C-alpha positions as CSV (number, residue, x, y, z in Angstrom):
1,M,-29.5,-0.5,-30.9
2,K,-32.6,-1.7,-29.2
3,K,-32.4,-1.3,-25.3
4,L,-33.6,-3.4,-22.5
5,M,-37.3,-2.8,-22.0
6,L,-40.0,-3.8,-19.4
7,C,-37.5,-4.3,-16.6
8,V,-38.6,-5.0,-12.9
9,A,-36.5,-5.1,-9.8
10,M,-36.2,-8.4,-8.0
11,L,-34.5,-9.3,-4.7
12,W,-32.5,-12.4,-5.3
13,L,-29.9,-13.9,-2.9
14,G,-29.0,-10.6,-1.3
15,A,-28.6,-8.8,-4.7
16,V,-31.1,-6.4,-6.2
17,V,-30.9,-6.9,-9.9
18,L,-32.8,-5.8,-13.0
19,T,-34.7,-8.7,-14.3
20,G,-37.6,-9.6,-16.5
21,C,-35.9,-7.7,-19.6
22,K,-36.5,-8.4,-23.2
23,Q,-33.0,-9.3,-24.4
24,E,-31.3,-8.9,-27.7
25,T,-29.4,-11.8,-29.2
26,S,-26.9,-9.8,-31.3
27,C,-25.4,-6.4,-31.6
28,D,-24.1,-4.3,-34.4
29,P,-20.3,-4.8,-34.8
30,G,-18.3,-1.8,-33.6
31,S,-21.4,-0.3,-32.0
32,K,-21.1,1.0,-28.5
33,Q,-23.3,1.1,-25.4
34,A,-23.1,2.1,-21.8
35,C,-21.5,-0.4,-19.3
36,Y,-21.1,-0.4,-15.5
37,C,-18.3,-1.2,-13.1
38,P,-18.0,-2.9,-9.6
39,D,-16.0,0.2,-8.1
40,N,-18.4,3.1,-8.6
41,C,-21.0,2.1,-11.1
42,T,-20.0,5.2,-13.2
43,A,-21.2,4.5,-16.8
44,K,-18.5,3.7,-19.3
45,E,-18.8,2.4,-22.9
46,Q,-18.1,-1.1,-24.2
47,T,-18.0,-2.3,-28.0
48,C,-19.8,-4.8,-29.8
49,R,-17.5,-7.6,-30.9
50,D,-16.7,-8.2,-34.6
51,D,-18.9,-11.2,-34.6
52,G,-21.9,-9.2,-33.3
53,K,-22.6,-12.0,-30.7
54,G,-21.4,-10.2,-27.6
55,W,-19.6,-7.2,-26.1
56,D,-16.0,-6.5,-25.2
57,A,-15.3,-6.4,-21.6
58,C,-16.3,-3.1,-19.8
59,P,-13.1,-1.1,-18.9
60,C,-13.2,-1.9,-15.2
61,T,-11.1,-3.4,-12.5
62,Y,-12.4,-6.9,-11.7
63,Y,-10.9,-8.9,-8.9
64,S,-10.6,-12.7,-8.5
65,A,-9.3,-15.1,-5.8
66,W,-5.8,-16.9,-5.9
67,C,-5.8,-19.8,-3.4
68,D,-2.6,-21.0,-1.9
69,N,-2.7,-24.6,-1.3
70,T,0.3,-24.5,1.1
71,S,-1.5,-22.2,3.5
72,G,-5.2,-22.7,3.0
73,L,-5.8,-19.0,2.3
74,C,-7.3,-17.2,-0.6
75,W,-6.0,-13.7,-1.8
76,Q,-7.6,-10.9,-3.7
77,D,-6.1,-10.9,-7.1
78,P,-4.6,-8.5,-7.9
79,Q,-4.3,-6.1,-4.9
80,R,-6.5,-3.1,-4.6
81,D,-6.0,-0.6,-7.6
82,A,-2.8,-2.6,-8.5
83,Y,-2.1,-0.8,-11.7
84,D,-3.1,2.7,-10.9
85,M,0.4,4.1,-10.2
86,D,-0.9,7.6,-9.1
87,E,-3.4,6.0,-6.7
88,G,-1.2,6.5,-3.5
89,G,-2.4,3.7,-1.2
90,V,-4.4,3.9,2.0
91,E,-3.8,4.1,5.8
92,P,-4.1,1.1,7.8
93,A,-7.5,1.9,9.2
94,D,-8.8,2.4,5.7
95,A,-7.3,-0.9,4.7
96,V,-9.1,-2.7,7.4
97,R,-12.4,-0.8,6.4
98,Y,-11.8,-1.5,2.8
99,C,-11.4,-5.3,3.0
100,R,-14.6,-5.5,5.3
101,Q,-16.6,-3.6,2.8
102,V,-15.7,-5.3,-0.6
103,A,-17.6,-8.1,-2.3
104,F,-16.3,-10.0,-5.3
105,G,-16.5,-13.5,-6.8
106,G,-19.6,-14.0,-4.8
107,H,-18.0,-13.5,-1.3
108,A,-18.2,-10.6,1.2
109,D,-16.2,-12.0,4.1
110,W,-12.8,-10.6,3.0
111,R,-10.6,-9.1,5.6
112,L,-7.1,-7.5,6.1
113,P,-4.5,-10.4,6.7
114,T,-2.4,-10.7,9.9
115,I,1.4,-10.3,9.4
116,E,1.8,-14.1,9.8
117,E,-0.8,-14.6,7.0
118,L,0.9,-12.0,4.8
119,R,4.2,-13.8,5.3
120,T,2.7,-16.9,3.8
121,L,2.9,-15.1,0.4
122,V,6.7,-14.3,0.6
123,R,8.8,-16.4,-1.8
124,G,12.5,-16.1,-2.6
125,N,13.6,-14.6,0.7
126,P,13.7,-17.7,3.1
127,P,14.3,-15.6,6.3
128,T,10.9,-13.8,6.0
129,E,9.0,-16.7,4.5
130,T,6.8,-18.5,6.9
131,G,8.8,-20.3,9.6
132,G,11.9,-18.2,8.6
133,E,14.3,-16.6,11.0
134,C,12.6,-13.1,11.0
135,P,10.8,-13.0,14.4
136,L,8.2,-10.3,13.6
137,V,5.0,-12.3,13.8
138,D,1.7,-11.7,15.5
139,G,2.3,-10.6,19.0
140,S,5.8,-9.5,18.4
141,V,7.5,-6.3,20.0
142,S,9.0,-3.4,18.4
143,S,12.5,-4.5,18.6
144,D,11.8,-7.7,16.5
145,M,12.1,-5.6,13.4
146,N,15.7,-4.9,14.0
147,N,16.5,-8.5,13.5
148,P,18.9,-8.8,10.5
149,A,16.8,-11.8,9.2
150,C,13.7,-9.5,8.6
151,G,15.9,-7.2,6.4
152,P,15.8,-6.8,2.6
153,V,17.4,-8.8,-0.3
154,T,18.0,-7.7,-3.8
155,E,15.2,-5.4,-5.0
156,Y,12.8,-6.9,-7.6
157,G,14.8,-10.4,-7.6
158,G,11.8,-12.4,-6.6
159,P,10.1,-15.1,-8.5
160,G,6.8,-13.1,-9.0
161,I,5.8,-10.8,-11.9
162,G,8.0,-7.9,-12.1
163,G,10.6,-9.5,-9.6
164,C,8.2,-9.2,-6.5
165,Y,8.9,-11.6,-3.8
166,W,5.6,-13.5,-4.0
167,P,4.3,-16.6,-5.8
168,P,4.7,-16.5,-9.8
169,E,0.9,-17.2,-10.1
170,L,-0.1,-14.2,-8.1
171,A,-1.2,-11.1,-10.2
172,G,-0.5,-7.4,-9.0
173,N,2.3,-4.9,-8.8
174,C,4.9,-4.3,-6.0
175,N,6.3,-1.1,-7.6
176,K,3.3,1.5,-6.7
177,P,5.1,4.7,-5.7
178,D,4.4,5.8,-1.9
179,P,3.6,9.5,-2.1
180,A,5.1,9.9,1.4
181,S,8.4,8.3,0.8
182,L,10.6,9.6,-2.0
183,G,11.3,6.7,-4.5
184,H,10.0,4.0,-2.3
185,P,7.1,1.7,-3.2
186,L,4.1,1.2,-1.1
187,E,4.5,-1.5,1.6
188,F,1.7,-4.1,2.0
189,V,-0.1,-3.6,5.2
190,S,-1.4,-6.1,7.7
191,S,-4.0,-6.0,10.6
192,T,-1.2,-6.8,13.2
193,R,-0.6,-4.0,15.7
194,C,2.7,-3.6,17.6
195,P,1.9,-4.0,21.3
196,D,4.8,-1.8,22.5
197,A,5.1,0.8,19.9
198,P,6.6,3.9,21.3
199,T,4.5,6.2,19.2
200,K,1.4,4.0,20.1
201,G,0.5,3.0,16.5
202,W,2.7,0.6,14.3
203,Y,1.4,-2.0,11.9
204,G,3.2,-5.1,10.5
205,T,4.2,-4.5,6.9
206,I,5.9,-6.3,4.1
207,M,7.9,-4.8,1.3
208,F,7.5,-7.3,-1.4
209,E,9.9,-5.5,-3.8
210,N,12.8,-6.8,-1.5
211,G,11.2,-9.3,0.8
212,A,11.7,-7.2,3.9
213,V,9.4,-7.4,7.0
214,C,8.9,-4.4,9.4
215,W,6.8,-2.2,11.5
216,N,5.5,1.1,10.1
217,H,3.3,4.0,11.1
218,I,-0.4,3.9,11.9
219,N,-0.7,6.6,9.2
220,T,1.6,5.0,6.7
221,F,0.2,4.8,3.0
222,S,0.0,1.1,2.1
223,D,-1.1,-1.2,-0.6
224,V,-3.9,-3.8,0.3
225,R,-4.4,-7.5,-0.5
226,C,-7.5,-8.7,1.2
227,V,-7.7,-12.5,2.3
228,R,-10.2,-15.2,3.2
229,A,-10.1,-18.8,4.0
230,A,-10.1,-21.5,1.2
231,P,-12.1,-22.7,-0.6
232,T,-13.2,-19.6,-2.4
233,P,-15.0,-20.9,-5.6
234,R,-16.1,-18.1,-7.9
235,E,-19.8,-18.2,-8.7
236,A,-20.1,-18.5,-12.3
237,C,-24.0,-17.9,-12.3
238,V,-26.3,-16.4,-9.8
239,E,-29.2,-16.0,-12.2
240,N,-30.0,-18.1,-15.3
241,G,-31.4,-16.8,-18.3
242,Q,-30.3,-15.5,-21.8
243,C,-28.2,-12.3,-22.0
244,M,-25.6,-10.8,-24.2
245,P,-22.2,-12.0,-23.3
246,G,-20.1,-9.3,-21.8
247,E,-23.0,-7.0,-21.0
248,T,-23.2,-5.4,-17.8
249,R,-26.0,-4.2,-15.3
250,R,-26.3,-2.4,-12.1
251,C,-26.9,-4.4,-8.8
252,I,-26.7,-4.3,-5.1
253,A,-24.3,-6.9,-3.8
254,S,-24.4,-9.0,-0.6
255,N,-22.5,-6.3,1.1
256,F,-25.5,-4.0,0.6
257,R,-23.5,-1.7,-1.6
258,P,-23.9,-0.7,-5.3
259,G,-22.0,-2.8,-7.8
260,A,-22.2,-4.4,-11.2
261,Q,-22.4,-7.9,-12.7
262,V,-21.6,-9.2,-16.1
263,C,-23.3,-11.6,-18.5
264,A,-21.4,-15.0,-18.7
265,A,-19.5,-15.8,-22.0
266,E,-22.0,-18.3,-23.0
267,G,-24.9,-15.8,-22.6
268,N,-26.9,-18.0,-20.4
269,C,-26.7,-16.5,-17.0
270,W,-25.5,-13.4,-15.0
271,G,-22.5,-13.7,-12.8
272,P,-22.0,-12.5,-9.1
273,C,-22.7,-8.9,-8.2
274,D,-19.4,-7.4,-7.4
275,S,-19.0,-4.4,-5.3
276,T,-15.7,-2.7,-4.8
277,V,-17.2,0.7,-4.0
278,F,-14.7,2.6,-1.4
279,T,-14.0,6.1,-0.4
280,K,-10.6,6.9,1.3
281,S,-10.7,9.0,4.5
282,P,-10.3,12.6,3.6
283,P,-6.7,13.8,3.8
284,S,-5.7,15.8,7.1
285,K,-4.4,19.3,7.0
286,D,-0.6,19.5,6.8
287,V,0.4,21.2,10.0
288,C,4.2,21.1,9.4
289,P,4.6,24.8,8.5
290,S,3.2,25.8,11.8
291,C,5.8,23.8,13.9
292,D,9.2,24.6,15.1
293,Q,11.6,24.2,12.1
294,L,15.2,23.0,12.4
295,K,17.4,24.7,10.0
296,L,20.1,22.4,9.3
297,T,23.6,23.1,7.8
298,I,25.1,19.6,7.1
299,S,28.8,19.0,6.5
300,V,31.2,16.1,5.8
301,P,34.6,15.9,7.1
302,E,36.5,15.0,4.0
303,K,36.2,14.6,0.3
304,L,33.4,12.0,-0.8
305,T,34.8,9.2,-3.0
306,V,31.3,8.1,-4.0
307,K,28.4,10.5,-4.7
308,P,25.6,9.8,-2.1
309,A,22.4,8.0,-3.1
310,Q,20.4,9.7,-0.5
311,L,20.4,12.0,2.6
312,M,17.9,11.6,5.4
313,A,17.3,13.6,8.6
314,F,14.6,12.6,11.1
315,L,13.4,13.0,14.6
316,Y,13.0,10.4,17.3
317,A,11.6,10.8,20.8
318,A,14.5,11.1,23.4
319,D,12.9,8.6,25.8
320,T,13.1,5.7,23.4
321,W,16.3,7.0,21.3
322,T,18.9,4.4,20.3
323,F,21.7,5.1,17.9
324,P,21.4,4.4,15.1
325,P,17.5,4.3,15.3
326,S,16.1,1.2,13.7
327,R,12.4,2.1,13.6
328,P,10.0,4.4,11.8
329,P,10.9,8.1,12.7
330,D,8.6,10.3,14.9
331,G,9.3,13.7,13.1
332,G,10.3,15.2,9.9
333,N,8.5,14.1,6.6
334,S,9.1,13.0,3.2
335,D,10.9,16.3,2.2
336,D,13.6,15.1,4.7
337,Q,14.7,12.3,2.5
338,V,16.6,13.8,-0.4
339,K,17.7,11.6,-3.4
340,N,21.1,12.5,-4.9
341,P,22.1,15.2,-2.5
342,D,24.5,17.7,-3.7
343,I,27.0,17.6,-1.0
344,D,30.8,17.4,-0.5
345,V,33.5,18.7,1.9
346,D,33.5,22.1,0.1
347,K,29.6,22.2,-0.2
348,P,27.4,21.9,2.9
349,F,23.9,21.0,2.4
350,S,21.0,23.0,3.8
351,L,17.8,21.3,4.8
352,T,14.7,22.3,7.0
353,V,13.3,19.6,9.0
354,P,9.9,20.6,10.3
355,T,9.2,19.2,13.9
356,C,6.0,17.5,13.0
357,T,4.9,13.7,12.8
358,Y,6.0,12.1,9.6
359,Y,2.4,12.2,8.2
360,R,2.1,15.9,8.9
361,K,-0.7,15.6,11.2
362,K,0.6,16.9,14.5
363,C,3.5,19.3,15.8
364,L,6.0,17.5,18.1
365,K,6.0,18.6,21.6
366,G,8.6,17.3,24.1
367,E,12.2,16.1,23.9
368,Y,13.5,14.8,20.7
369,K,16.9,13.8,19.2
370,L,18.0,14.1,15.6
371,Y,19.5,11.3,13.2
372,V,21.2,12.5,10.1
373,A,22.8,10.1,7.6
374,I,24.0,10.1,4.0
375,L,24.0,6.7,2.2
376,Q,25.4,5.2,-1.1
377,S,22.2,3.0,-1.3
378,D,18.6,4.0,-1.5
379,T,17.5,0.7,-0.3
380,M,14.6,0.9,2.1
381,P,14.8,0.0,5.1
382,P,18.2,1.7,4.9
383,V,21.3,-0.3,5.4
384,M,24.4,1.4,6.3
385,Q,27.7,0.4,4.6
386,E,31.4,1.5,4.5
387,G,31.6,4.8,2.9
388,D,28.4,6.2,4.4
389,Y,28.3,9.0,7.0
390,W,26.0,9.7,10.1
391,W,25.4,12.0,12.9
392,G,23.6,11.8,16.2
393,M,25.5,9.5,18.6
394,D,26.5,12.3,21.1
395,Q,23.8,15.2,21.4
396,E,21.5,17.0,23.9
397,P,17.8,16.4,23.3
398,L,16.1,19.1,21.5
399,S,13.0,20.7,23.4
400,L,10.3,21.2,20.8
401,G,6.7,22.7,20.9
402,N,7.3,25.1,23.7
403,G,5.6,28.3,22.9
404,P,5.4,30.0,19.5
405,A,6.9,28.2,16.5
406,K,10.7,29.2,16.1
407,D,13.4,28.4,13.8
408,I,16.3,26.5,15.4
409,P,19.6,26.8,13.6
410,L,21.8,23.8,13.9
411,D,25.2,23.2,12.2
412,I,26.5,19.4,12.2
413,T,29.3,17.7,10.6
414,L,28.7,13.8,9.8
415,V,31.4,11.2,10.8
416,P,32.2,8.0,8.8
417,W,30.2,4.9,9.6
418,T,31.7,2.2,11.5
419,K,30.4,-1.0,12.6
């Protein structure tokens, strides 16, 4: 294949592009050439179409905008890295930074939505839809998440693709695994902060797999779907001129970051320079092994009639303790949520609860209380029901983080749940 020649750089509408190139009008069917992506401009390969009149799409992630006439908002479609099931999500601060940095469709003014804006996407769960009974909105306090109207409904029973509780026209995935929460998908994070969060850092989130609205940690891993005001027309052409349909080239987008653009299907112009280059903040060191360790022996008082779906044991600051706790835990990590625990009246369950923050960043220091439960359902947020067991109503606080790390043995017997 002949290559582009005699190229010169030109600054045009905020994007540095390669122009003035002699362009081929056909390619050899089945041949391959390098192509470029908006996310990191790493060279990949694309194949010449069977008719020799253009190139198959470069194997990249491209984003468009879906605009909702009912709210006047336009949404990134699909969400960030929607189909990468091993991607793991980002923390809220990174989510804010991501939306501020990306440029696609000819627009660079994307941002992270507020919780009220994110709720405009909910479909199929009226209490958490816009104007529904769930009181968790911008400016809400921590206790608002305990309102039953904010709770989950049937998982994957919504009208969206894959049963997501969002509009059927919206692309994406609400089933990406959360690496810090066993068996639980990533929540979608908003920019709304809780003004009275006892741990000084909660963000409003939505679980689109079950329609629930809640607060979660400042360090929670989340999915991200950026937003901007309507209208959001996609620029079809930013530079006229003959090119090979589907061909790509490097460019600098209006966000002043590297990206890529694609020749239009008609071969008469180049599309907008999209840039979704983003680097997550580096992971912090796991401090949990250096903290006090609760060595639990957990028993049940009677023969279980139903095998439990999950066991959980978490710590909460004593000065904000309520039983049962209805908020994100302060201590313990994902290892302290156990699926299908092997426990019964003649078989106690042993579990170590490290006294560190949930995302393993800091050892706890001060007075804390412990909550333990076994549940027949693995729904999140957890919902107790008849046949479940719990522990923690009557207890003295644990004094943690005083002096060298130590093992703290604790034998507990759960009691049947009652309303």
